C-alpha positions in Angstrom: 0.0 0.0 0.0 1.3 3.4 -0.9 2.4 5.7 1.8 1.9 9.5 1.6 3.5 12.4 3.5 1.1 14.4 5.6 0.5 17.9 4.5 2.1 20.6 6.4 5.0 18.5 7.7 7.6 20.8 6.2 6.0 23.8 7.8 6.2 22.3 11.3 9.9 21.7 10.8 10.5 25.4 9.9 8.4 26.5 12.8 10.4 24.3 15.1 13.7 25.7 13.8 12.4 29.3 14.3 11.5 28.5 17.8 14.9 27.1 18.5 16.6 30.2 17.0 14.4 32.5 19.1 15.2 30.4 22.2 19.0 30.6 21.5 18.8 34.3 20.9 16.9 34.7 24.1 19.6 32.7 26.0 22.3 34.9 24.5 20.6 38.1 25.6 19.9 36.6 29.0 23.6 35.8 29.3 24.6 39.3 28.3 22.1 40.8 30.7 23.5 38.6 33.5 27.0 39.6 32.6 26.2 43.3 32.5 24.4 43.0 35.8 27.4 41.3 37.4 29.7 43.9 35.9 27.5 46.7 37.3 27.5 45.0 40.7 31.3 44.5 40.6 31.8 48.2 39.7 29.4 49.3 42.4 31.2 47.1 44.9 34.7 48.3 43.9 33.9 51.9 43.0 35.9 53.2 45.9 39.0 51.2 44.9 38.6 52.2 41.2 38.3 55.9 42.1 41.4 55.6 44.3 43.3 54.0 41.4 42.2 56.7 39.0 43.3 59.4 41.5 46.7 57.6 41.9 47.3 57.5 38.1 46.4 61.2 37.8 48.8 62.0 40.7 51.6 60.1 39.0 51.0 62.0 35.7 50.9 65.3 37.4 53.9 64.4 39.6 56.0 63.4 36.6 55.1 66.6 34.8 56.1 68.6 37.8 59.3 66.6 38.1 60.2 67.5 34.5 59.4 71.2 34.9 60.7 71.9 38.3 63.6 69.5 38.7 64.8 67.8 35.5 64.8 70.8 33.2 66.7 73.1 35.7 69.0 70.1 36.5 69.7 69.7 32.7 70.6 73.4 32.4 72.8 73.3 35.5 74.6 70.2 34.3 75.2 71.7 30.9 76.7 74.8 32.5 79.0 72.7 34.7 80.1 70.6 31.8 81.4 73.6 29.8 84.5 73.8 32.1 85.9 70.3 31.8 84.8 70.1 28.2 87.2 72.9 27.4 90.1 70.9 28.7 88.9 67.8 26.9 88.6 69.6 23.6 92.1 71.1 24.0 93.5 67.6 24.7 92.0 66.2 21.5 94.2 68.6 19.5 97.2 68.9 21.8 99.4 65.8 21.7 102.2 67.3 23.8 100.2 68.2 26.9 97.4 65.8 26.3 97.7 63.7 29.5 97.6 66.7 31.8 94.7 68.2 29.9 92.8 64.9 30.1 93.5 64.8 33.8 92.2 68.3 34.3 89.1 67.4 32.3 88.5 64.4 34.6 89.2 66.0 37.9 88.5 69.7 37.4 90.4 72.5 39.1 90.0 75.7 41.0 86.8 74.5 42.7 85.2 73.7 39.3 83.7 70.3 38.6 85.5 67.8 36.4 83.8 65.1 34.3 83.8 62.6 37.2 82.0 65.2 39.5 79.4 65.8 36.8 78.8 62.0 36.4 78.4 61.7 40.2 76.0 64.7 40.5 74.2 64.8 37.2 74.6 61.3 35.9 70.9 61.1 34.8 71.1 64.2 32.6 72.1 64.5 29.0 75.3 66.4 30.1 76.0 63.6 32.6 75.7 61.0 29.9 78.0 63.0 27.6 80.5 63.3 30.5 80.6 59.5 30.6 81.7 59.4 27.0 84.4 62.1 27.5 85.6 60.4 30.7 85.9 57.1 28.9 88.0 58.7 26.1 90.1 60.6 28.6 90.9 57.3 30.4 91.7 55.6 27.1 94.1 58.3 26.1 95.9 58.2 29.4 96.1 54.4 29.2 93.7 53.6 32.0 91.9 51.0 30.0 89.6 49.4 32.7 88.1 52.8 33.6 87.8 53.6 29.9 85.8 50.4 29.3 83.6 51.1 32.4 82.7 54.7 31.5 82.2 54.1 27.8 80.0 51.1 28.6 77.8 53.3 30.8 77.4 55.9 28.0 74.4 55.5 25.7 73.5 57.3 22.5 71.4 56.9 19.4 73.8 59.2 17.5 75.4 57.2 14.7 78.9 58.7 15.3 79.0 58.8 19.1 77.3 55.5 19.5 79.6 53.7 17.1 82.7 55.4 18.4 81.9 54.5 22.0 81.7 50.8 21.0 84.8 51.1 18.8 86.9 52.7 21.6 85.8 50.0 24.0 87.2 47.6 21.4 90.5 49.6 21.4 90.7 49.4 25.2 90.2 45.6 25.1 92.8 45.3 22.4 95.3 47.2 24.6 94.8 44.7 27.6 95.2 41.7 25.2 91.5 40.6 25.1 91.1 40.3 21.3 87.9 38.3 21.5 86.2 41.2 23.3 87.9 43.7 21.0 86.5 41.9 18.0 83.0 41.8 19.5 82.9 45.5 20.1 84.4 46.4 16.7 81.6 44.5 15.1 79.0 46.2 17.3 80.5 49.5 16.3 80.4 48.6 12.6 76.8 47.5 12.9 75.7 50.5 14.8 73.5 52.4 12.3 75.4 51.5 9.1 77.0 54.4 7.4 79.9 55.1 5.0 82.2 56.4 7.6 82.2 54.4 10.8 81.0 51.0 9.4 83.9 50.3 7.0 86.4 51.7 9.5 85.4 49.4 12.3 84.9 46.4 9.9 88.5 46.8 8.9 89.6 47.0 12.5 87.5 43.9 13.2 89.0 42.1 10.2 92.6 43.0 11.3 91.8 41.7 14.8 90.5 38.4 13.4 93.7 38.1 11.4 95.8 38.6 14.5 93.7 35.9 16.2 94.3 33.5 13.3 90.6 33.4 12.4 91.2 34.0 8.7 87.8 32.9 7.6 86.2 35.5 9.9 88.7 38.1 8.6 87.8 37.4 5.0 84.1 37.6 5.8 84.5 41.0 7.5 86.7 42.4 4.7 84.2 41.1 2.1 81.5 43.0 3.8 83.4 46.2 3.1 83.8 45.3 -0.5 80.1 44.5 -1.0 78.5 47.1 1.3 80.9 50.0 1.2 82.8 49.8 -2.1 83.1 53.6 -2.3 84.6 54.2 1.1 88.3 54.8 1.6 88.6 51.3 3.1 86.5 49.8 0.2 88.8 51.2 -2.5 91.8 49.2 -1.2 90.0 46.2 0.4 90.9 43.6 -2.2 94.5 43.3 -0.9 93.1 42.6 2.6 90.7 39.9 1.2 93.5 38.3 -0.7 95.8 38.3 2.3 93.1 36.6 4.4 92.6 33.9 1.7 96.3 33.2 1.4 96.7 33.0 5.2 93.8 30.5 5.3 95.6 28.2 2.8 98.8 27.9 4.8 
């Protein structure tokens, strides 16, 4: 006997589906209502703590702005004024090979009741002038053969300037080279070369790094460093004569 579908069966299915959808939607809204209610209750319960936290944040912001205006800015100016005196000796020492040591010592220690670089570092170390004093003190120690102090002060100096930042790393390398720590010297020469690549400091310190690697007997590393000059800085002074250095490294590796 033939079997027939009852009329309206499909409609019942659609109605059932719609009811389920409405039920699910209702559940979602109920959940959202419950969550919102709980959030409101939590805020109401913790309103005092939240208000206290907001006040604390506001006080920190206001305090920091006051610190900048009434302490840091005057401190920066005072430090810059104090730095002018030892900087004059430092600048003279840079161009005066004969009296260099005594001028560097005056720069470091000061005289006639005036601050030297070390005093500025102690009293204004967090200022821009204090930071620059660390660099000048490091160079002064390096030029007077006090290599450990040179390393310490140059390591404490920080700068985003492509020349000062690179030269600080490079001079740390020079200091390590002088105390017979070539591995450390090589590391800092490479850091100096990689510090904001440019046509002046990068090839200069790559060549120093390559020569240090040669002295260490690491000829493959030396060739790699010299080749970087050839490929990346061919128009630099070092790049125009680098082929002889590359060939020397290759020949040394074959022996």
